[in-house]
N, C-alpha and C positions, 0 to 999 in steps of 0.2 A: 421447264415453265412448267408449274400442274397446270391439270385437266384447266381447275376454273380460270388462269390464268389465260388458258390456250383458247375458250369456249369465246374472251371479252377482245382475242385480239382484232385490232381492228385493220392495222395496215396489213397489207399482202406482205409478205418475206423479200420480194425483190422492191417494194416499193422503202423497207428501211436498209437496205443495201447504197442505196442512191444517197448522192450530192445534189442541192437543191439549189437555185437560185430565184432570182422572183423579176419577170419578165411582162411586160404591160404591150396589149396592144395594140394595134393604128402606128403606133410610130417603133414601133421595133425594139425597144431598149432593155438592158436589162444590168443584173447587178452584178457587180462582182464580188461582193459579200455573200456568203450564204456556209451550207453545211449539210449535215448526216439531219432524218429525225427526231434521233434518238436526241445530238449535238443541242439543235434548237429547243426540242422542248422539256427535256430532260436532264440540261448541263450548262450549257453557257446564258448569257443574257440576251435577246436579244431586242434593245432596247434600242439597234441603230432602225428596225423596223416601224419601230413609230414614230420615228422620225423623218419616216416614208412617209404616214399613210397621215399623222394630225396633222391640222391649220394650225401653223401658228401665229400666236400674238403675235402683240410687243412688251420687250422689259422696261422694267418701270428704271429709270433715272433719277438723279437730284435735280432739284428745282437749276432752271436755265442760267440762274443768277450764278451760278459755281463759281468762284472765282479760280482763273489761271494758280498754278502754283507758283510762287514767290519765291523757292528754293532753286532753279534752274536759275541759268545765265542770262539778263535781260540782253535781249534783242528788238532791233525794232522794228515793233511790231507797233499798231498803233488802229485805234479803236473811233481817232478824234473827225469828229460829228462833221466836221471840214470835208473828208474823203467823200469821192463822188461816188466810187457804188453804192455808200450808205446812202444817199439821197434818192437812191432808186427806191421806186411802191417794192412791198414787199411780195408782192403777185411775179416782177422782175427776178429778184431773188432766188424766188424758188423759183424758177425758168430756168435761170443759169445751170443751177446748180446740175439742175434735171441730165443739162450738155455735155460735163462732164466726167469724165471719166470719175472710178472711186476714187483714184487716189490722188488724181487731182482733187478731187471733194475735200478729203483731209485737207490738202493744205490750205487751202481757202478759208474752209472754215478756220482753223489753226489765226487767220488773221487780228477777229477780237467776237469777244462773247458772244456778239447778235450775233456772228455766221456761223459758231460753233452752234451754237442753240438749232439752224437749221440742217448742215452738217451731219450732225448726230443723228435725224431724223431722216436722212435719204439713203445714211450707214443702214441706218437699222432697219430700216425698207430695203436697202437691196441685203442682205445676209436671208433676210422671210425669202425670194426667192430660190434658195435651196433644203427650203423643209418644206415637207405639206405637196415633195414632190410631183408623186401616185397618187394623191389626197382626187378622188372621182374617177380615177382611169381604168379601166379592164383589166384584172392583173392577176398571174397564175402564179403557182409556185413550180418550175421545169422541176422532173430530176432527173440526173445521168445517173446509167451503169455504170460506179466505179473501176469492173472488172472489167469491162472492154477499153480498146483505146476508143477517146472521139476527141471530141473539139469542143471547149466552153473555155468561159472565162470565170478564171480561177483564183483563189488567194493574191493581190500581192504582198511586196517582201516589207515594204516600208507601213504596211496596218491603212491603206487610205480604201478608200470604200466609193466606188467611184462605178460610174453606169455606160452602159458601151450601146450604139445602133450603130445602124449602116452610115451616120455621115460624119461622129465625131464621138471622141470617148474626151466625157467630162466628169468631174476630181468635184466628190460634195461632201463628203466629210470627212476626216481621217483619225485615227485612233491615238488619241494621246499618249505616249510612251510612257509612264506612271498608270496606265489606263485599270492594270489589275487594283492599283492598293484601294481607288476613289469608292467607300461605301455606298455611293448612290453611283449604279451602274449607265444613268442618263448621262450621266458630269463624264465617261470617258473619251465621249467623241467632242471632237472639235471640226470649226473650219476648217481645209485649206489652209494656208498660212496667205492670204492676198495683200493684208493689209498690216499685219505682226511684225514685220522685219523695218516697214518703211517706218511703222510710229515709233519703232526705239531708236530706231536713226535719231527721227526727228526730237526725243525727249534732251539724245544727251548733247545734243545743243543750242535745245531754241525752252522757250518756256512754254508750256502746254497743261490743257488743261486737267484736272486730277481727275478728272474719268477716263480720259483718252485712250488707254491700255483698254481697260472693258468696254468701250465703244466699238473698237478697230478689232478686237479678240472677244467677242462675247461667247459664254461660253449656249451650242444650240438647242439644248434646257430651259433654257432663263427665258426662251419665249414662250415657254407655258403654263401658265399660271396653278398654281397648286391646290388655291381654295374653292375650287366649283367643280361638280359632278362633268366627269367626261364616259361620253358614249362611243361607243367602237358601233359605226351605220356599215349597213352593206343596199347601197342605194339601187340595187337589182332587184333586190325583193322586199323592201321599204320593211326591214326590220331590222333594231338597234341590239346592244349590251351594253349594258351598263357593269364599270369602275366597279358597281359593286360587289354586283355577281360573284366576279372571275374572282377578285380578290382571295387569297386562302385564311388572310387577316384583313383587318381593318388599317393598323399603319403602315401596312405598306403597300395601300397607295399615296400615290404625289399628282393628281392628275395624271393628264394619259401614262404616266409612266408606274407599275406596279411590279414592283419585286417579283420572284419566282416564277408566277403562274400570272401574263397578262395578256393582253392587248394582241402585243408579237404573238405569244404561243399559239393564238387562239385565230389569229389569222396564220399562219405556218400548216394546220391544222385540217383547214376549212378549205384552203387552195391552192396543198399539196396535188403531183399531178406527174406519178411513175410511169419512165418511159420503157416500152421491152424490147427492143432492141427493133427490129424488122417487119415483127408485129402487134403495132402499140394496141391494136384490142383488146390483143389475149395476153391471158394471164394465170401462168401458170400453177399458182396456187390451190392447193386445193384446200385448204381450209377453208370449210364456205362462212359467208359474213364482209370475208376478208375487202377491204379496196383498195383502188390500187390509184384513186385521185377525190378529190374532198366536194362536198357539197357545192363548197362556195365559186368554185372554178370556175377562171372567167368573169367571175363579178363584178363590178366595180365598189371599193370601198372608202371609208375614211373615220375622222375619229375628230371628234368635234366635240365641245360643250355643251351640258345639256340644259336648253334651254327652252321657253315656248318655238323657239326659233327653228330653230335643229330636230324637234319631237316634237309632234304632231298627231293630230287624231285618227291619222289615216299609216301611223304607223302600228308596226305589232313589237310587243316585247320578247326577243328569241332567245332569253339570258339560263331559262332554266331547259329549254331545248337542247344551248351550244356547252351549258356545265354537264349535262347528261354526255355527252358527245366526249366532250375531257375525261369525264369520269372515266368511264372506258376504257379508253387510252392508255390513261396513269395508273386504274387496277389493273392491266395486260402487265405492265411494267412493275408492276410497285404491290402488286395484292390490296387488301383493302383499306388499309392504312397511313395511303400512298397519298395522304397530305403531306401528312411529317415525313414520310421518305421521302417526298422532290425537295421539301424545303431541305434539308439534312443536306441531301445534297448537291440542290443548286447556291446552296448559302459556305459549303466547301472545296466549290470552283473556282465560288469568288475571292476567296480569303489568297493573301501573296503569298509566292511561293520562294521557298529558299531555295 
């Protein structure tokens, strides 16, 4: 490392040696996915972090009048006006769906087109429960020194991304088996297999809506529109950062997802908290100006569309300050031409491995 890079170094030495996992205060919840500072900022895609903090919308579906596929074997499934269930008010139909388990929602929805229109709205709402689950929660990216034995939550062999707290172990997302070939990293993730097998079984024996598989197995990234501007908000300091300010190239922006350098990398750099064994407040790094923790440790964050409802006159645009810090971090790693070198490294890491 040259003298200029040494001068610019932001993370203390021990912070660079540790592996980090996100934790939320209050509910004692920890992510099982994480990595080192180098992995999460300079090497791998961290689109999964965006899925934690970005508030979801709803995917667009085809009109509710879309016919069932006619190629499937016809079974006795009717939408006759004489059906007693269909004579009930719409409010009662929605109330009935709200009482059902999610698999039963699918099965009842498949009895006719009218109930399918209700069913898929319930299913879509169900999947939004797994997205943006830490939006607005006080969050820290906690480090553990990998040189010493310690108890931590590691990466699952099957690529499952889950949360662990003192009461339960809940699985949120799964890494797709062919994710390394995905041109858009955010589509490397899927919801856990809750309805997919159930739907595939139904399609083998019954007729079904043409959009059945798309509804019961949606891509998490499809819940985030790409035709508007998104911002990362610090609810604690009432500051925000725009996607346009972070992105190294405009074409890298796809809604809240940004290739190479995005909201996920910013969150890691601002919320990391290195541990130092039995002396958590003592850092032996002699390099002046390095940090053991980010400036947003324990702050409440979220990622939302940019509009008058999310950002008003009481908010401060911190984009320039944030990019100044990111620039310092990346110059220490790559030098003055850090943008092109970071692009080359991140893009090469996403290419299929032979």
